[in-house]
N, C-alpha and C positions, 0 to 999 in steps of 0.2 A: 864171307858173308858181310864184310865191313861195308857200311853205307846202306844196308838193306834192312827193312823191317818186315815182319810178317803181316799178312792180310787177315784181319780179325773181324768177323761179323760183316757189317755193311760199310765200314770206313777204311780208307787207305791211310796207313801210317806213312811218315816221311820216307821218301825214296822216289825213284822214277814212277810218274803217274801213268797208268795204262789208258790215256786218252789221247786223241789226235792232236798233234802240234798245230799251232795256228798256221793257216795257209795251206794245209794239206787237204787234198780232195778226199771226200768220203769214199768208202769202198775198200779197195785192195790195200791202200796205205794204212788205213785204220787197222785192218787185219794184220798187216805186217808188223806194226809196232806191238800189237797185243801178242802176236805169236812169238816175236823175238823176246819180249820180256818174260812171257810164260816159259819159254825154253831156257832162258838164262836162269830163271828162278828154279826150274826143275833140275838143271844140271848142277847147280851149287849144292843141292840137297842129296842128289842121287848119282854122284859121280861114278860109283862102281856098278850101278845097275843099268847096263847098256840095253838090256832087253826092255826094261821099263821105258827107257828113253825112246827107243824105236817105236814102242807102242804109243807112247804119248805123242811123238812126232806124227805118226800116222793119224791119230785122233784129231790133232790140231789142224793138220792139212785138210782132213775130211770136213771138220767144222768150219774151217775158213772157206772152203768151197761152197758149203751151204749158205754161210753168211754173205759171201760175195754174190751168190745167186739172188738171195733175198734183197740185198742192197741194190742190186741192179734193177729190181722191180720198182724202186722209188728214186725220185729225182729232186733236185733243188732248182727252182727257177727264180731268177732275179731280174731286175730292170728298174726303169724309172717312168713315172707317170707325170705328164705335164698338161698344162692348159693350152689347148690348140690355139686360142686367140692371142695369148701373151707369151707362151713358151716357158712360163714359170712352173716350177714343180708344184704338185698338188699334194698336200699332206692329208692324211686321214682317209684316203681312198680305200674302199673295201675290195679285196682281191680274193676270189674263191675259185676252186676248181669246178669247171662245168660239170653238173650232175652230182657233185659231192659238196654240199653246202657246209659240211663240218670241217672241211680242209680249206683254210684261208688265213689271211693276214691283212694288215693295213700298211699303207705307205707312211714313211717317216716325214719329218719336217721339210725335207728337200724333195719329197716325192719318190724316194727310192724304196724298194721293197725286196724282201727275200722270203720265198715261200718254200719250206722244207716238206719232205714226205709227199711229194707230188707223185701219185701212182703212175706206173709205167704206161698204163693204157689210157691216161688222161690226154685228151686231144686239144683242150683249150682252157684258157682262164677267162673269167668274167670280171670286169672292172666296173664298179658302180660308185657314184658319189652324188650327193644332193645337189641339184642344179645342173648336172651334166648328164648327157645321154649315156645310158649303160652300153658298154662296148665289149664284144667278145673277140679274143685274140688267140689264134692258133699257137701252140707251144712249138718253138723251134729249138735248135740246139744251142743258140747263143742267148745273149741278153734280150729281154723282151721289153722294148720301150714303146709306150703307148701315149698318144695325145688325145685327150678327151675334149669333146665339143660341148658347149653349153646347150641346155635343153630347157627352154621356157615352159614347155608343157609339163616337164617333171616337177618344176618348181610349183606349178599350179596344183599338182596332185598332193603336195605336202601341206597339210593344214594343221591348225592348232586347236585342240579340244578345250572343253570347259576348264580343265585344271591346268591349262598352259602346256600340255604335253603334245608331242607331234603324232600325227596319224596320217594314213593314206586316204585321201578323199574318195578314191574309187571303192574303198571297202566300207564306207560309212552308210548307215541306213537312214540318215537324216539329211535335210537340206542345210547347207552351210554356205554363206556368201563370203567372198574374200575381196577386200580392197587393198591393193598394194600401197605402201607408203609413198611411192613415187607419184601415184595418182592423186593422193591427198595434197602433196606439195604443188604439183602442176596445176591444180584447180585454182590456186591463188587465194584460197580461203585461209585466214589466220586461225580459224577454229577447226578442230578435228571433226566436230559434229557436222557442220555445214559442208565439209569437204566430201562427205559421202552422199550428198543429195543427188538423187537421180541415177545412182550407180548400181543399185541393187534392189531387187523386188521385195515387197513386203515391209519396206522401211519408209516411213513418212517423217520428214523433217520440217518443222515450222519455226521460223525465227520469231523472237519476241518483238524485235524492231531492227532498224538498221544502224543502231548506235554501236560504236566500237566496243568489241568484247561482249556484246549482248548475248544472253542465253538463248538456247534453242531447244524446242521440245522434240524428243525422239519417241516415235511410236512404232512398235514392231508387232505385226499381226493383230492390230486392233487393241482395244482396252481390255485388260484382264482383271481389273478391280474397279470398285466404285469410289471408295473413300481413301484407298491406299495410294502409295506412290506408283505412278505409271511409267517411270523411267527404267530403262534396262540397267542391269548390273554391269559395271565397268571393271574389267580385270586386266591388269597390266603385268605381263611376265609372271602370271600365276597369282598375283596379289590383287585382291579387291581394293578399289580406291573410291574415294568420295566423288560424286558428281552433283553435289547439292547446289541448289540455287536459292539462297536465303534472301527473302524480301527485306525491304527497308521499313517495315511497319512495326518493328519491335517484337516480332513474333518469329521464333525459330521454326522454320519450315523445311528443314533439310530433308525430311522424309517426303516432301512434296504432298500430293494428295489434294483432296477437296478443300482442306483447310487453308491452303496457300492463297487466300484471297488477296489480290492486290490490283486494284483498278486505277491506282494513281502512283505518284512518286517517280522513281527511276527504274530502269530495267537493269537488274544486277546480272552478273556473269554466272555461268555454270562452271563448276570447278574443272570440268574436262577441258576448258579453255586454257588451263595452265600448262597443258602438254604441248611441246613443240612438235608440229607435224613432221618436221624433218628428222626427228629421232625415231620415227615409227618405220619398222620394216614391213609390217602387214597388219591388217585389221580383219578379224573374223567376226561375222555376225551370226550368232547362234539363235535362230529364230524360234525353234520348236521346243516343247517341253522335254522331249526325249534327249535332245542335244544338250540341254542345260540342267537336267535333273540332278546332277551331282551338287548343284548349289542350292537345292531345296527351296526354302521360303524366300530366297533372295532372287529367284530366277523366273518369276511368273511373267515378267515383261521382256524376257530374253536376256541374253548376255552378249556384250561386245568384248571380245578378247583381243587385246593389243599386244603385239610382239615388237619389242624395240630392237634397234640395231645392235649388232655385236661384232667383235673381231673374229678372225679365223686363225686356226692353228697353223703354225708354220708359215704365216703370211708376212710379207714385209710391211712396213708402215705405209698406210695410205692416208693422204690428206685431201679433204674436200672443203672448198670454200664456196659459199653461195651468197649472192647479194641480189635483193629484189626491191624494186621501187614501183609504187602504183599511184595512179591518180583516180580519185573517187568523186563521182558526181551524184546528185540526187536523181533517183530513178523515176519517180512518178509522184505527183501531188494531186490533191483534189482540185477539180476545175472551179474557179471562182468567177464571179461577175465583176466587171469593171465599169458598169454603166450607171449605177446609182450610188448616192452618197449616204452618209449617216443621217438618220432621222426616222420619221414615221409619217404615214398618210401622204406620202409624196412630198413632204416638206423637209427641208434641211433642219436638223437639230444639233445644237452644239453640246459637246461633252455629256454630262450626266442627264441632260434633257432627254436623251434616248440612247440606249445601249445597242440599238440595232441599226440595220442599213436599209430601211424602207423609206429613204429620203428622196431627194429631188433627182431629176435626170441630169447627170453630169454634162452630157453633150449639149444641153441647152444653156449652160452657164456662159458668161461673157469671155472667160479665159483671162481676165485681168487679175491683179493681186487681190487677195481677200481683204474685205473691209473690216478691220479689227476695231474694237471699241476701246479706244485709248484715252478717252476723255473721262477723268474721274468724276465730273459732274453729271455724266450720263447715268440715269437710273439703272441702266443695264451693265454698268461698269463693274467688273469682278476682280480687278487687279491684273497681275501679269506674272509670268514665269520667266526667269533668266536662265538660259542654258549655259553649259560650260564654255561654249565657243563665243559667248557674249550676245548671241541673238536672243530675241524676246518673242513671246507669244501672248496675245491678249484674246479675250473672248470675241466670238463672232456672233452676230445677230442671227436668230433663228428665222427660218422661212415663214412666210404667210401665204394665204390664199392668193393674194395679189402678187406676191413675189416669192415663189416656192424656194428660191435659193438663199434668201436672206442676204447675209453678208458674204456668203461663200461663193466666190467668183472663179477660183482656180479650177482648171480641168485636169490637173495633175492627178494621176492614179498610181497605185503601188500594188505589186503582186505579193501579197503577204504569204502566199504559199512557198515563196522562194527567198524572201528578203533577208532571212537570217542564215541562209545556206550558201556555202561557197564550194570551193574545190578542196576536198580532203585528200589525204594521202597516207600511205604507210610505207615504211622502210623496214626491211627484214634482212639481217645479216647473221650468218652462222658459219661455224667452222667445226670440223670433226677430224679426229685422228683415230685410226684403227689399225690393228695388226695382231701379231702373235708370234710365239716361238713354238717349239715342239710340245710344250707343256702348258702354255698360257695364251690367253687372248686378252685384248683390251680394246675399249672404245671410249673415247672422250669427246664431248661436244660442248659447245657454248653458242648461245644465240641471243639476239635482241630483236624484238619486234615492236616498233612504235607505230601506232595508228592514230592519226589526227582525223577526227570526225569531220563530216561535212558542215556541222554547225560551227560558226565562226570561233566560238570560245567555249572553254570548260567542257569539252567533249573529246576525250582521248583515252588511250589505253597503252601502257608501256609494260611489256613482258620481257623478262630476262630469265633464261634457263641455263643451267649447267648440269651435265649428266655424265656419269662415269659407270662403266661396266667392266668388270675384270673377272676372268675365269682362270682356274688353275687346276691342273691334274697333279694332285699332291703325291700320288703314287699310282701303281697300276690299278688300285682298287678304290682310291679316294679321289674325289674332285670337289671343287667348291666354286661358288660364284657370288659376286657382290654387285648389287645395283644401287646407285644413289642418284637421285634427281633433286635439284633445288630450283625452285621457281619463285621469282619476285614479280608481282604484278601491281602496278599502280594505275588507277583509273580515275578520271573525272566523268561523272555521269550527269546528263541533262534531264530536266523534268519533262514528263509526258503524261498522257492519259487524262482521267477525270480529276483534274488538278488545276487550280487557278494559277499555278505557276508554270503549267505545261506550255512549251513553246508553240505548239500547234493550237492549243485551246485559246490562248491569248492572241495568237497571230491570225488564225483563220477567221476569228470572229471580228477582227478589226475592219472598219469600213474601208472600202477601196480608196477613198479620198483622204485617208489619214496617214501621216508619215510617222512610223514607229521609230525612226532612227534616233530621235532625241528622247531619252528615257529618264533623265534625272535633271533636276534644276532647283533653283531657289525661288520660292513663291513669295511675292509681295501682294498682300491682300489690299482690299479697297481702302483700308485705313492707313496704308503705308507700312504696316508691320511686316517684317521679313521672317519667313520660316524656311530654313535652309534644308537642302538634301531631301527634296520631295520627289517621289516617283511620278512620272508623267505617262499617262495612257490616254487612249481615245475616250474613255469614260471619265478621265480626270486630267484633261489636257493642260490645266494650269497648275496641277499639283496641290489643289486646294483641299481635296478630300480623299476618300478611300479609292484606291486605284481600281477596285472591282476585280479585274484580272491583271496579272502581271504583264507588263510590256515584255514581249519575248526578248528584246535586247537587254532589259533589266535582268531577266532570268539567266541569260547566257553570260552576263558580265558580273553580276553581283551575287547570285545564288550558287553555292557550291555543294557538291555531293561527291566526296572522295572515298576511295577504298584502297588500302594498302594490304596486300596479301603476301605473306611469306609462307612458303610450303616446302616441306621435305618429304620425299617418298623414298624409302630404302628397303632393301630386301637382301637376305642372304640365303644361299642354298648350300647344303652339304650332301653329296652323293656318295654312297658306298656300294660297290659292285663286288661282292665276294666271289661270284661266279658269273659266267656269261649269260645265265638265265634268271638271275636274281639281283635285285637292286633295292636300296633304301634311300629315300630322299626326305630331307627335312628342309622346309622352306618357311622362313619367317619374314614377315613384312610389316612395316609401319608407315602409315600415311598420316601426317599431321600438318595442320596449317593454322595460322592466325590471320584474322581479317580485321583491321582497324578502320572503322568507318567514321566519317564526320559529315553531317548534313547541316548546313548553315543557311539561315534565312535572315538577311539583315533587316533592320528597321525599314518600314515602308513596303515590306512584302505584303501582297494582297491577303494572304491567309494569316499572316503574323505581323501586324502593323508595329508591334513593339519588338519584333525580332524573335528568332528562335534558334536553338542549337540542340542537336542530338549527337552524342558521342557514344559509340558502342564498340565492344571488343568481342569478337567471335572466335572461338577455337573449336576445332573438330579433330579428333584423333581416332584412328582405327588401327588396331593391332590384330594381325592374322597369322596363324601358324597351321601348316599342314605337314603331317608326317605320312609319307606314302611308301608302301611296299609294292614293288612290281615284280612279277614273275612271268616267264614265258617258256614254252617248250614245244618243239616240233616233233611230234611222234613219227611223222613221215612227211613226204612231199604233199600228201593229201589231207593231213590233219595236224593242226597246231592250235594251241590255246595260250592265252595270256590273261593275267588277272592283276587287279589293283585292289589293295585294301588301304584305307586311309583314315586319318583322324583330323578334324578341323576344329580349331578354337578361334573365336572371333570376339572382339570387344570394340564397341563404338561409343565414344564419349563426345558429347556436344555441350558447349557452354556459351551462353550469350549474356553479357553483362553490359549495362549501359545506363545512361541517364539523359533526360531531356530537360531543357530549361527555356523559359520565355522572358520577355522584358529585358532585352539587352541594354545594359547601362551605358557603357562607354563604346560609342560607335567606332572609335579609332583603334580599339583593342583587337588583337587577333582573336579568333573564335576560341572561347574557353568558358567552361561551365560556371566558374566563379564570377563571371562578368554578368551576373544576374542575381536578383534577390533569392535568398535561400528557400523561401516558400514557393517559388516557381519551379524548383528542381524536382524532378520525379525520377527516381532510380528504378531499374528493373533488372531481374536476373532469372534466367531460365537454364536448367541443366537437365541432362538426360544421360543415362548409361544403359546400353543394350548389350547383353552377352548371349552368345550362341555357341553351343557345342554340338558336334556331329561326328558320326562315324559313317563311312561309306565304302562301297565296294563296286568293282566292275569286272565282268568276265567277258572276254572276246574269244570267239571260236571261229576258225577258218576250216572249211570243208571243201576238198576237191579243188582248192584254189579258185572257187567261184561262189560259194555260199558263205556268208559272213553274218554271225549272230552276236549281238551285244546285249548284255543285261546289266543294269546298275541298280543300286539301292542306297538311299541315304536315310539314316535315322538321326533326327535332329531334336534338340531341346533348346529353348530360348527363355530368357528372363521375361519376355513379353507374353508368354503363354499363360493362360489362366491357372492359378495355383490349384484349383479344384478339378482341373481336367487332367488327362494323362500327361505324363512328363515328356514323352518322346513320341514324335510323329514320323512316319515313314513315307518316303517318296520314291517309288520305283520307276523304272523305264526298261523298255526292251525294243530292240531294232533288228530288222532282218534285211539283208541286201543280197541280191542274186545277180551276178554278172553272167547273164544268159548268153552272151556272145562267145563264151568259152566252150559251149557245147559244140559237137562236131558239125552240126547243121550250119553254123556261122563261121566255120574255120576258114573258108576261102571266100568270104563275102567281102568284095572290094569296096562296096559302098558303106556298109555299117562296120566301123572298126571297134566300137565299144557300145555296150548296152547294159543297163543295170535297172532292175526293179527294186524298190525299197518300200518297207512298211515300218512304222514306228509308233510306239505308244509310250507316253510318259506322264508323270505327275510332278508338279511344282507347286509352290504356295506363296502366300503373302503373310508376313508376321502381323499380329495386332499392333496397333500404334502404342506409343508409350503411355502408360498409366490408364489405358482403357480397361484394364482388369481391376482397377482400384477406384474407390470413391475418395476424392481428395477435397481439400479446402482451398478456397480462393480468397484473396484480399477483399475485404468489405469496403464499400464506398457508398456515399449518399445516405439517405434516411431509410430506416427500417420501421415499418408500422405493422402492428399486429391487430389493430382494430379495437384494442381495449385500453390503450394508454398512449402517452405522447410519443412522437417520433424519436428514434434514437439515431443520432448522427455519429457514425463511427469515428469520423475525423476528430471529433471533440473529445474522444476518449483514448487518444493515442493510437488509433488504428485497431484493426481486428480482422478476423477471418470468419468466413461462413462456409458451410458445407455446400459443395457443388450440387446443382440441381440435376446433374447427369450421374446416374448410378453406375459404378463400376461393375464388371461382370467377371467373377472369378472362374466361370466356366468357358471363357472365351478361348477359342482355338484358332489356329491359322486357317486362312482361306486356302482352298485347294482347287488347282486348275488341272484338269485332265485333258489330254489332247491325243487325237489319232492323226497320223500324217502318212500319206502315201505319195510315192513319186516315181518318176521315170527319168533316167539320165541316158542320153545318147550322144555318140560322136560319130561323125561321118568322114569319109575320104581321108583316111589316115589322120584322124583327129583334127582336121582343119576346120570342121564345123561341129559345134556342140550345142545341144539342146537339153534343157532341164525343165520339168514340169512337176509341180507339187500341189497337192490338195490337202488342206488341214481342216480339222473341226475340233474346237476346244470348248470347254465348259468350266466355268469357275463356280463352285458351290461354297456355301458357308461364308459368302462375302459379308464383310462387317458393315453394319448400318447402325445409326442412332435411331432407335425405335421408341415411340411414345409409350409411356407407362401410366397407369392410373394414378391420379394425384393422391390417392389414399396411401400410396407407397412412400410419399414424402419426396418423390423425385418426378421430374417431368419426362425423362427419357433414360434409356440404357443402351449401351453398345451390345449388339447381338450378332451372332452368325445367322443372318436372315435372308440374304439376297443371292440371286443367281444371274450370271451374265455369260453369254455365249459369243463365239466368233467362228466364222467359217469363211474360207476363201481359197483362192488359187494364186500361184506364183509361177511365172514363166520367164525363162532366160534363154536367149539365143545369141551365140557368139560365132563369128566366122572369119577365117582368113580367106577372103574372097579371091585375092590375088597375092601370091607369095613367090617372089623371086629374090635373087641376091641383092638386086638394086631397087626393086619396086615392090610395094605392098599396099593392100587395101583391106582393112579390117572393119567389121561392123559388130556392135554389141547392143542388143535390145533387151529390155525387160518390161514385164507387165505384171501388175498385181491387183487383186480385188479382194476386199474384205467386207463382210456383212456382220455387223455387231448387233446384239439384241440384249436389252435388259429384260430377262425373262421373268424375274420375280423380285418384288421389293417388300414382301411380307406385309402387304396391306398399306405400306407407306405410299402416299400419293405421288410424291416426287422428292428427290434429294438435290438440294442446291449444291452445285459444284463451284461456280464462280460467276462473277459479273455483278449486275445491279439488281437490287431488290425492288419490291413495289411494282409500279406500273411500267417498268422498263424491261429490258431484255437480259436474261441470264442463261447460263449453261447448266443443264440439269441432267439427272438420271430419272427417267420415267418409264414405267412398265411398257414393254412391247415397242420400245424405240431404241435407237442407238445411243450409246453413252455420249453425253455432251450436247444432246438435243437443245436447240434454242427455244426458250420458253418465255412468254411475256404477253404484253398487251396486243390486241388484235381487233380487226373489224368484226362487227356482229354479222351473223348470217341468218337467213330466213329459215323457218322450220317447216317449209312446204316440201322438202325433199330435194329442191334444186340447189341448195347450198349457195344461193345467190347472196350478194351483199345486201344487208338491211340498210335502208336509206331514210334520211330525214325528209320533211316536206319539201325541202329545196332540191333534193336529189343527191345529197352528199352522204357518203358512207359514214356510219356512226360507230362509236367505240363499243366493243362487247363488254358486258358486265363482269366477265371473268377472264383471266388470262388463260392461255393455252399454248400448244406447240405451234411454232411459227417457222421452224427451219431445222436443217440437219447439217452440221459442219463437217461431217465425215464424207470424204470423196467416194464416188461410186467406183472409180478405179484410177489408177495412175500408171504411167509408163515412162520409160527413158530410152533414148536412142543416141548411141555414141558411134562416131565414125573416125577412123584414122587413115590418113593417106600418107604414104612414106615413099620418098625417092632418095636413095643413098642416105646421106646424113640429114636430109630435110624431112620434117614431119609436120602434118597438119591434123589437129584433133578438134572435134566439135561435139558438144553434148546438148541435146534437147531434152526437156523434162516437161511432161504434161500431167496435170491433175484435173480430173474430170468430174463435173457435176457435184458441187458442194455449195453450202450456204454460208454467207458471212453477214453478220449484222453490221451495217455501215452506220454506226451511231454518229460518226462525224457528219455525215450528210444530213441526218435528221436535225441536228442542231444548226447547221449552216443554213438549211432551209428556213428554220424558224428565225434566225438572225438576218436573213436576207442577203447573205454573202455568197451562197452557192451559185454556180453558173445558171442553173435552171431558173432561179429567182430573178435573174437579170434579163429574162426574155420579155420583149415587147410584142404584144399581139394586137392586131387590128381586126375588128369584126364589122361587118356591114350593120346598118341600122337595124335590120330585121334580126340578125344573129345576136346583136348586142341586147336586144329586147328579150330574146328567148333564152339567153345564157344566164343562169342563176348565179348568185353570189352567196357565200356562206353568211349566215345570220339574217338573211332576208334581202330582197331586192334582186336587181339584175345588173348586168354590166352597164346598161344604158342608164339605169337610175342612180348609179354611183357617180356619174359625172356631176361635179359640183360638191360632192361629199368627200371625195378623196382626190387629191391633186394628181395622183398617178393615173387617173382616168381622164382622158382628154377627148373632147368632141371635135371631130374634124369637120372641115367645110362641107364635105359631101354627105354628112350625116353619120359616117362611120365613127367607131369609137376605138381609140388606142389605149390599151391599159397594160399595166405591169403584171404579167402572169401568163398562164397557159390555160387551155381549155381541155377538160377531161369529161368522160362520161362513165359514171359508176353503174349505169343501168337505168337511170331515171331521166335521161336527157342531159344536154350540155351544161357544165358548171365551170366556173372560173376558179382556178387554184391560184389565189392571190395572197396578199398580206394577211387577210382575216383567216383564211384557211390554214396557213402555216403557223399563225400565231395563236389562234383561239380554237380551231377545229381539231378534228382527229388527225390532221396532217402535221400537227405540232410535234416537235422533238421532245417537248416537255409535257407529258401526260397524254400524248396522242397514241396512235396505233403503231407500235414498234414493228409490227408485221410488214408494213410497207417499205421499211428500210432494210429488210433482209433480202440480200441480193443472191440470186442463183448464179453460180460462177463456174466458168471453165477458164483454165489458164495454161498457156504454153510458154515456156521460158527458154531462151537460148542461154543456158546456164554457163557454158564455157566454150571458148574458142582459143586454141593454143597453136601458135606457129613456132616450131623449134628447129634448131640446127645444131648438129653435133660434129665437132672436129675430133676424130678418134682414129684416123688411119694409122697404119704402121709407120708411114713416113713422118707423119705428124708426131707420133710418140718418140721416134728416134731423134727428131730434130729438137723437140722441146723438153723431152724427158717427162712430159705430162701424160697421163692416161687419156684425158679428154678435156675439152672446153665445150660447154653446152650453153647455147643462147636460146631464150624463149620470149615470145611476146604473147600475152594472154589477155583476152577480154572476158570479164566475169559479169554475168547477169546483163549481157549486152542489150538484149531486147526482150520485152514482155508483151505477149499477145493475150489480152484478157478483156472480158466484158465488165470487169469490176471497176466501179467508179472511184474507189478509194485509193489509198497510197499503194497498197500491194496486198493481194489476198493471202500471201505468205507472211502473215503477221498475227499476233495475238496479244490483246490488251493485258491479259492476266499471266503472261509469261509461261514458265514451265509449271503448269498446273493441270488439273483434270478438266478444267473449263476451257472451251475452245470456241473459235469462230466469232470473236468480239473485236471490233475495231472502233475505238473511240479516241480520236485525236492521238493515235499511235504515231511515233516518229517514223519518218519514211525510210525506205530501203535505198541502197546505192547500186550503181553500176560502175565498173572499174576497168581500167586498162593498166597492165603492169608489165614491166620488163625485168627479166631475171638472167643472171649469168652464173654458171657453176664451173669451177676449176677443180679437177681431180688429179691428184698426183699419186 
């Protein structure tokens, strides 16, 4: 018995182990070892009992036979799985026995697999892997080696849900649009937002301007709130991040909404611009309430879920390097007249004598040099200005009736719509590394994108990003992931809009005969006194006085507005899988950034003659944590269920601190606040903290492999909810999908390969704004008078605070949006053609408004849940591989969407101001029974006889109405996109057309240019016969004929006809002349006239993208170069615009990312670009 121990319980003591030796085949060898050991053990104990030995031997042999028979019923199958395109092993491939989903395994890092206990009657194995076609392989006697082919269709079936988890598109009961990261990069757009324009239905993108890094408005299925934020929630790898667009007006507006009023200044960026498009693997647009319901009060406007690139298990290192360079040119500018000079009444006027361009006819000038007044003894002598190049400018004599040109002889003209614009460019360079071993993956990228705007100076954007993603399988049950992204963005932004420093406002108002290129000089007055560093403009051509408007060259060279953003987004995930049906996930994310801004206006700026400086420091931080438990179970092939239970904690902090100062002391000093008197410095500080806590759950049921039901519920509490209302609000959803093509009637249908009907219902919400539930105090300023005593000036008493006139509402609850969605998804001809149709109808109730209250309450208004807004619409998507062969392909992708919005109830409020101009101009409002954002303002009066004809004055001119009203609707009737791809071997041509149909834009620029006499229409010369001249009335009295001799722009010809500056119109009372008087003093004026006439009804079609690409990726190329591919592309972006809009671009908005829309007032122009890109992949 030496060397042997007894077997006790379930453990073997030291000695020969009764297990198969390594390398032995299962079956008879395993039995032999066990029998031998058992017999040896028996013999040593019972040497004298031969009968027992024989009995035992018989029993062992009998048992061995039974075990051998059982073992023969099971097999082990092994082999290797490779990528058919590259020959490399594929790790993580799922291998199961056909018909027995519980018997399976996965391939290792080299693609090898071993599957034990394969039943004897099993005929085949099934191999499946994301991105590859599922393959079935018969079981043979030897090794089973399989080469899988890629399957683009299967990739399109895998989508990412609201929580960043994967799902099968064919089983969803909601509409969900996907844009691949490669499509974003190939678009040539440096912004993620604008890269999806025209590619998906139900999504409308509107740029703020064409400036580098400018923000863009995203609207999904119409407007779901009135005063709240209308932008969708952005989720990156399961973590919500900020997409704020904070204005430069000293007001923190990160929540957007109606309060984000900004009609001047510069266009700031959306924080979504901080993301490098080349880091994105895919972007999912969750448009409906049911799809986004798990985000509760943050999902009323939809959710955009971004999935970033990651490495692959068991993959070798891949390196990709991409470089892009573009040339950008101005796309479109307002048409200007070049026929008439500065002045009024047809006479040339110098400098401040006239700010407008109703002067003399330039073509009648002599063409000689201007006659400047250089004689100091001349009573009209005003001194002179000396420019940096040594040249000088003196005053020029005004025109007279005898000589309309005065001393202005030059016929030189300048196109001020283009004279500060040149060729911009951007260069984009990036590199990425990815790969993994059998337990880990990694992805590392770095990029730099520098954009030089089309404005000659002080207009650029420089973004640098670094990103790392690492995953690790810590054990069979634990895995982890870490994501970190750092972005640094520095930008110079140029002035625009209703702003005396705006480059278009100052430039387009400049007379055609004035040269803006000289913008600074030293003024010597008529006494000989020298005043240095004076701004020179057409209204101040000698630098003697106030410039009025900044010379656009002064703006782009002397006025600066910079922003430096440092942003860090990080997340960690820890997964625990105790069993194959249960998992736990904890995901924590942090998104934080700082934005250091500086706006500097030097001395001689039109709005700040003494100079001004604003310094501000903005920080936003969002912390989010989700703990998610997932479970699933297949009860049979016809019934399975999965469930999710989760907890969400979220905190958002915002802080904006800054100060402004005026009266800059030392003009040579760099911008700094202490370079100004202390009493001119005004500090400000705004803070907010919003906390949200929620629990949620989801249940998914699959029946008969064709019916799919999903139900979700989120219970949410937030710090912005009223303290006197209930603490938790619930947001449910339910969806149903039926793959009807799995019934026997469609089993052999060659034409229809897939069909699904879907129905969904969901509820989401909008949180109340910060402090709307509280009555707060505001800093007091100015004098307070109670009628019984002297005025109290707060400033004289060290400052103070007064109670706000807006009463907080402790019963305020979140707005609630409910939506019903139905749809149909079809695929034809083995999935080569797909079609999707969706109808939705949603309603937001308890929308928050500021409602007037009786003055007896001590307040003027209170925030209340008072309004209702609805949307209904359709979305269509058609994709087809029209031609598909190994070498040649032709694909089409078309989308169409239509949304009808309605402000159904405003609780008695007449209208809600959203953005724009107040008073007698145009603004964007909410008004009952109209779409949100409706244009509202001054209009022509109408008759009351039922004909709705224009009311006219005695001369036959339209007159201004006494009250403002609805004048337009900026919401398009429908929009559509059409993309086509033509491929031949490695060569590919792609084009994308985008059409937006039937919407209104207020062209405020045109209204003012008409008044100033610089628009193209005001440069028209019209000749009327003597009879027509006598019959055509002029504004203010008289006729065209009678104005001869009164206005030099009216000329009597030898044949009795009259030529005048203007056009003829008929408002319904006979012909009238639209001339200087009409545009300056009548209802045609841009200042105080009828804004209605400048609202343009627009249709627009844009050739948004054309890309020609070529890929070198053949096997011979890979063998020769050791590279995977080299891809070349040439892209034209916004190449051509077909539109009846007379302004810069209908895809613009003065007030940026806000609830107000459809306003164009000296907005900076958009661009068209041509770019070349090369990408090397190793």
